[in-house]
Every structure is written in C-alpha cells, then in structure tokens.
C-alpha positions as CSV (number, residue, x, y, z in Angstrom):
1,M,-73.8,113.8,3.4
2,K,-73.0,113.6,7.1
3,T,-69.3,114.1,7.6
4,L,-66.9,113.3,10.4
5,I,-63.9,115.7,10.2
6,A,-60.9,114.2,11.9
7,I,-58.2,116.7,13.1
8,I,-55.0,114.6,13.5
9,G,-51.4,115.3,14.4
10,P,-48.6,114.9,16.9
11,T,-48.7,116.0,20.5
12,G,-48.4,119.8,21.1
13,I,-49.0,120.9,17.5
14,G,-52.2,122.8,18.2
15,K,-55.1,120.3,17.4
16,T,-57.2,121.6,20.3
17,D,-57.0,125.2,19.2
18,L,-57.9,124.3,15.6
19,G,-60.7,122.0,16.8
20,V,-62.4,124.8,18.8
21,Y,-62.0,127.3,16.0
22,L,-63.6,124.9,13.5
23,A,-66.3,123.8,15.9
24,Q,-67.4,127.4,16.3
25,K,-67.3,128.0,12.5
26,L,-69.2,124.9,11.7
27,E,-71.5,125.1,14.7
28,T,-70.8,121.6,15.8
29,E,-69.3,119.5,18.6
30,I,-65.9,117.8,19.3
31,I,-65.2,114.1,20.0
32,S,-61.7,113.8,21.6
33,S,-59.6,111.0,20.3
34,D,-56.7,111.6,22.7
35,S,-56.7,108.5,24.9
36,R,-54.8,110.2,27.7
37,Q,-57.5,112.8,28.1
38,F,-60.2,110.2,28.9
39,Y,-59.1,110.1,32.5
40,R,-60.7,112.7,34.7
41,E,-58.0,112.7,37.4
42,L,-55.2,113.6,34.9
43,K,-55.4,117.2,33.7
44,I,-52.0,118.9,33.6
45,G,-49.9,116.1,32.2
46,T,-52.4,115.2,29.5
47,A,-52.9,118.8,28.3
48,V,-56.7,118.7,28.8
49,P,-58.4,121.6,27.0
50,S,-58.8,124.6,29.2
51,E,-62.1,125.7,30.8
52,K,-62.3,128.4,28.2
53,E,-61.8,126.0,25.4
54,L,-64.3,123.5,26.9
55,A,-66.8,126.3,27.2
56,A,-66.2,127.5,23.6
57,A,-67.2,124.2,22.1
58,K,-68.9,121.1,23.5
59,H,-66.5,118.2,24.0
60,H,-67.1,114.5,24.4
61,F,-64.7,111.9,25.8
62,I,-62.8,114.3,28.0
63,G,-62.6,113.2,31.6
64,N,-65.2,110.5,31.1
65,L,-63.2,107.7,32.8
66,S,-61.3,107.1,36.0
67,I,-57.6,106.0,35.9
68,H,-58.9,102.8,37.5
69,D,-61.2,102.0,34.6
70,Y,-60.3,99.5,31.9
71,Y,-60.8,100.9,28.4
72,N,-59.6,100.0,24.9
73,A,-59.9,101.0,21.2
74,S,-62.7,98.6,20.5
75,T,-64.9,100.1,23.2
76,F,-64.1,103.5,21.9
77,E,-65.1,102.6,18.4
78,F,-68.5,101.3,19.6
79,E,-69.2,104.3,21.9
80,V,-68.1,106.9,19.3
81,I,-70.2,105.3,16.5
82,D,-73.2,105.3,18.9
83,L,-72.6,109.0,19.7
84,L,-72.2,109.9,16.1
85,N,-75.6,108.3,15.2
86,E,-77.1,110.6,17.8
87,L,-75.2,113.8,16.9
88,F,-75.9,113.4,13.2
89,H,-79.6,113.8,13.8
90,T,-79.0,117.5,14.4
91,K,-75.4,118.1,13.0
92,N,-74.2,117.7,9.4
93,Q,-70.6,117.7,10.5
94,V,-68.9,116.5,13.7
95,L,-65.3,117.0,14.6
96,M,-63.0,114.3,16.1
97,V,-59.8,115.8,17.5
98,G,-56.7,114.0,18.8
99,G,-53.5,112.1,18.2
100,S,-54.1,108.6,19.4
101,G,-53.6,106.7,16.2
102,M,-55.2,103.4,17.2
103,Y,-58.3,105.1,18.5
104,I,-58.6,107.2,15.4
105,D,-58.3,104.2,13.2
106,A,-60.8,102.3,15.3
107,V,-63.5,104.9,14.4
108,C,-62.4,105.6,10.8
109,K,-61.6,102.0,9.7
110,G,-62.9,99.7,12.4
111,I,-61.0,97.3,14.6
112,D,-61.4,93.6,14.8
113,D,-62.5,92.1,18.0
114,L,-59.3,90.8,19.6
115,P,-59.5,87.3,21.0
116,E,-59.5,86.7,24.8
117,I,-55.9,86.0,25.8
118,D,-55.0,82.6,27.1
119,P,-53.9,83.1,30.8
120,E,-51.1,80.6,30.4
121,I,-49.5,82.5,27.6
122,R,-49.9,85.8,29.5
123,T,-48.2,84.2,32.6
124,Q,-45.3,82.8,30.4
125,L,-44.6,86.2,28.8
126,E,-44.8,88.0,32.2
127,Q,-42.3,85.5,33.6
128,K,-40.0,86.0,30.6
129,Y,-40.2,89.8,31.2
130,Q,-39.4,89.4,34.9
131,N,-36.5,87.0,34.3
132,E,-35.0,88.4,31.1
133,G,-36.1,92.0,30.9
134,I,-37.8,94.1,28.3
135,E,-35.1,93.6,25.6
136,S,-36.0,89.9,25.2
137,L,-39.6,90.9,24.6
138,R,-38.5,93.5,22.0
139,F,-36.4,90.9,20.2
140,E,-39.4,88.4,20.1
141,L,-41.8,91.1,18.9
142,K,-39.4,92.2,16.1
143,K,-39.2,88.6,14.9
144,L,-43.0,87.9,15.1
145,D,-44.5,91.3,14.1
146,P,-41.9,93.7,12.7
147,E,-44.5,96.2,11.5
148,Y,-46.0,96.6,15.0
149,Y,-42.4,96.7,16.4
150,N,-41.8,99.8,14.3
151,V,-44.7,101.8,15.7
152,V,-45.1,100.6,19.3
153,D,-43.6,102.4,22.3
154,L,-40.6,100.1,22.9
155,R,-40.4,101.4,26.5
156,N,-43.9,100.3,27.3
157,P,-43.8,96.6,28.3
158,K,-47.7,96.3,28.4
159,R,-48.0,97.4,24.8
160,I,-45.2,94.9,23.8
161,L,-46.8,92.1,25.8
162,K,-50.2,92.7,24.2
163,G,-48.7,92.3,20.7
164,L,-46.8,89.2,21.7
165,E,-49.9,87.6,23.3
166,I,-51.9,88.0,20.1
167,C,-49.0,86.6,18.0
168,L,-48.4,83.6,20.1
169,M,-52.0,82.7,20.7
170,T,-53.4,83.1,17.2
171,G,-50.4,82.5,14.9
172,R,-51.2,85.9,13.3
173,T,-49.5,89.2,13.7
174,Y,-51.1,91.8,16.0
175,T,-50.8,94.1,13.0
176,S,-53.2,91.9,11.0
177,F,-55.9,92.5,13.6
178,R,-55.4,96.2,13.3
179,T,-55.3,96.5,9.6
180,S,-58.1,94.3,8.5
181,I,-60.7,95.1,5.9
182,K,-62.0,98.6,6.4
183,K,-65.5,98.8,7.7
184,E,-68.0,100.8,5.7
185,R,-69.4,103.8,7.5
186,D,-72.6,105.5,6.6
187,F,-71.0,108.9,6.9
188,K,-68.1,110.5,5.0
189,I,-64.7,110.9,6.8
190,L,-62.5,113.9,6.0
191,K,-59.0,113.8,7.6
192,I,-57.0,117.0,8.3
193,G,-53.5,116.5,9.5
194,L,-51.3,119.1,11.2
195,T,-47.6,119.0,10.6
196,Q,-44.7,121.3,11.4
197,V,-41.0,121.6,10.7
198,R,-39.5,119.1,13.1
199,E,-37.2,121.5,14.9
200,K,-40.0,123.9,15.5
201,L,-42.3,121.2,16.7
202,Y,-39.7,119.9,19.1
203,H,-39.2,123.5,20.4
204,I,-43.0,123.8,21.0
205,I,-43.0,120.5,22.9
206,D,-40.2,121.5,25.1
207,K,-41.9,124.8,26.0
208,R,-45.1,123.0,26.6
209,V,-43.4,120.7,29.1
210,D,-42.0,123.7,30.9
211,K,-45.5,125.2,31.1
212,M,-46.9,121.9,32.5
213,V,-44.2,121.9,35.3
214,E,-45.0,125.5,36.1
215,S,-48.7,124.7,36.3
216,G,-48.2,121.9,38.9
217,L,-47.4,118.7,37.0
218,I,-45.0,117.5,39.8
219,D,-47.7,117.8,42.5
220,E,-50.2,116.1,40.2
221,A,-47.9,113.2,39.6
222,R,-47.1,112.9,43.3
223,E,-50.9,112.8,44.0
224,F,-51.1,109.6,42.0
225,Y,-47.8,108.0,42.9
226,A,-49.5,105.3,44.9
227,S,-51.4,104.3,41.7
228,R,-48.3,104.3,39.5
229,H,-48.8,100.6,38.6
230,L,-52.0,101.4,36.6
231,N,-51.7,101.3,32.8
232,S,-53.4,104.8,32.6
233,L,-50.4,106.2,34.4
234,N,-47.8,104.5,32.3
235,T,-47.5,107.5,30.2
236,V,-45.0,110.3,29.4
237,G,-45.0,113.0,32.0
238,Y,-45.9,110.8,34.9
239,K,-43.6,107.8,34.7
240,E,-40.5,110.0,34.5
241,L,-41.6,111.8,37.7
242,F,-42.5,108.5,39.4
243,A,-38.9,107.4,38.8
244,Y,-37.7,110.8,40.2
245,F,-39.8,110.2,43.3
246,D,-38.1,106.8,43.6
247,G,-34.7,108.5,43.6
248,E,-33.5,107.1,40.2
249,Y,-32.5,110.6,39.1
250,N,-33.0,114.3,40.1
251,L,-35.8,116.6,39.0
252,E,-33.8,118.3,36.3
253,K,-33.1,114.9,34.7
254,A,-36.8,113.9,35.0
255,I,-37.9,117.1,33.2
256,E,-35.3,116.5,30.5
257,L,-36.6,113.0,30.0
258,I,-40.2,114.1,29.8
259,K,-39.1,116.5,27.0
260,R,-37.1,113.8,25.2
261,N,-39.8,111.2,25.5
262,S,-42.5,113.7,24.4
263,R,-40.5,114.4,21.2
264,R,-40.0,110.7,20.6
265,Y,-43.8,110.2,21.0
266,A,-44.5,112.9,18.5
267,K,-42.1,111.2,16.0
268,R,-43.9,107.9,16.4
269,Q,-47.3,109.6,15.9
270,L,-46.1,111.1,12.7
271,S,-44.7,107.7,11.5
272,W,-48.2,106.2,12.2
273,F,-50.1,109.0,10.4
274,N,-47.8,109.1,7.4
275,R,-49.0,105.6,6.4
276,D,-52.5,107.0,5.9
277,K,-52.8,108.5,2.4
278,E,-56.3,109.9,3.1
279,I,-54.9,112.6,5.4
280,I,-54.6,116.1,3.9
281,W,-51.7,118.0,5.6
282,F,-51.6,121.6,6.7
283,E,-49.5,123.7,9.1
284,P,-51.2,124.9,12.3
285,S,-51.1,128.5,11.2
286,Q,-53.3,127.8,8.2
287,K,-56.6,128.0,10.0
288,E,-58.4,129.9,7.3
289,E,-57.0,127.7,4.6
290,I,-58.2,124.6,6.5
291,E,-61.6,126.1,7.0
292,K,-61.9,127.0,3.3
293,F,-60.7,123.5,2.3
294,I,-63.4,121.8,4.5
295,V,-66.2,124.1,3.3
296,E,-65.3,123.5,-0.4
297,N,-65.1,119.8,0.3
298,L,-68.5,119.8,1.9
299,K,-70.0,121.7,-1.0
300,T,-69.0,118.9,-3.4
301,D,-71.2,116.4,-1.5
302,K,-74.4,118.4,-1.9
C-alpha cells in the first residue's frame, strides 16, 4: 500500500537529518511541513536544509513562496494531496518532514474549509486589540475556546484574532473546525515522532540559535525590517531582532529572547503532538531503529 511517512517533532531536534537519511534509504522524496521554510527569502532564521541536504534528497515546499504571499493550511492540504497523487505513481513511500502541527494535521486528517470572516467582526476585534491590548484578546479566547488557547502562540495577536473571529462569527470554537471528522485518505499514514530529554533539547536549541547568529541572522533580519508587518515575518528569530532594531533592548537581550521563545515554541509543539496517539516516538540517535521499524511496518502491508 502507498504510504506517507511523517517525521514529526519540535524545532531543532534533527528532523531534517533523519528525513534525508530515510529518503536515501527508501529512495524517495521529501515534502516539507515546516511552514516557516515555505518562504524563499528566509533561510537562516528558518533553518532551511543546507545545499548538501537539498542535493542529497529531493525536497518539495522549500522556498516555494514569497514572504508577501498569502498561504494557509487548507491550501497546503490541497497542494500536498495533489503532489502525493503524482509521486505515488512512481514511489511506494513518500516522506513528510516538519514540525508545523496544523499543516501536518491538514494533510493527515484534513481541515474544514473555514468560513469567510465578516469584515465588521474583524474590525471590531482589531479595534479591541488597539484599545485594550493583547491581554483582553487572550481573556476572550480563553473563555470562548480554551482548547485553542492552550496551544496557540499567546504572543501572536494574528493567531489569537483568527480564533476569535471564527468563534464570534459561527458560534463554534475554532478548535471544532480543526478537529472535525478525519478525512479518509487512499494511502496509509505512518507517523514517526522525535523526542528528547527536555534539558538536552533546550541546550540544542540554544546552540542552534548561536549558530544562526554566527551565520548572519542579524543581517538577514535587517534586510527584511521594512517588511516586518507581514505575517510571514511575525516569527521567532525575526520579531525579536526587529524589536532590537527599534531600540527596545540590546542585541544580547534579543538573542536571549530568541533562545527563550524557541524553547517555548518547542514546548508548544510537543504539547500539540502529544495529543496524537498515532505517533510512534523515538530519539534522534535511533536512526537505524527507526529505519527498521518503518521497513517492518511496510512489510506487514504487502
């Protein structure tokens, strides 16, 4: 049976490395499910696979968009399913590698088409945000959709506003649109999760941020400072540096905040993935064990 193998886990844990390893072993291709890596202009701060990694295995959905493009999980679902239909003509297995939970769920479970937002509701919420600040939006979201409140980035007003818009316009929680009846796929889905002792993962993340800074993250962020209002740039690694450019704090503090916010992002990712009982968990060092598990699993389908 045709199989989509999803390699899932928090930021910095080694998904790309494992994905390339497995792609070579299985002689297949990789679909990226890291929504930050879709944007071609952003390379250092989104930890895009290296030229060597990209050459070692064919990747899809890396640098396929501009930071000015609008994109969402529903579009990703449609485009990935379309691509899989094509790839499965010549491949028995395809890998999907990344850590963007909503995008992974969109492909594996399907996502309901969200209704068009009433402009009046959007205006009212934006005015509330301007007049009362983000804390009032958090309070409202916690009351209307506590489940989404527990997984959303509470420092990202656009994400909070989106959840509130759906709640107020439909009378349903945003969560209910994201956890609807699972769509049936005509291929098997095998989910491999990477996990690590929390302290070790946090250490890896901190070192990774240091490497990004050494590789030119500050200059990359400065290049896009004029576009900082774009949703694609409202992400860890860039927004902290934009605030540094604005004089809110010094560079040392900005780097400290990037590390802290990256660790918090990893924690939220793990909380999201831990809800999914279909994920089989391994440590990043268990490459051979993961390969063996996948091969044995594929044999049972023959």
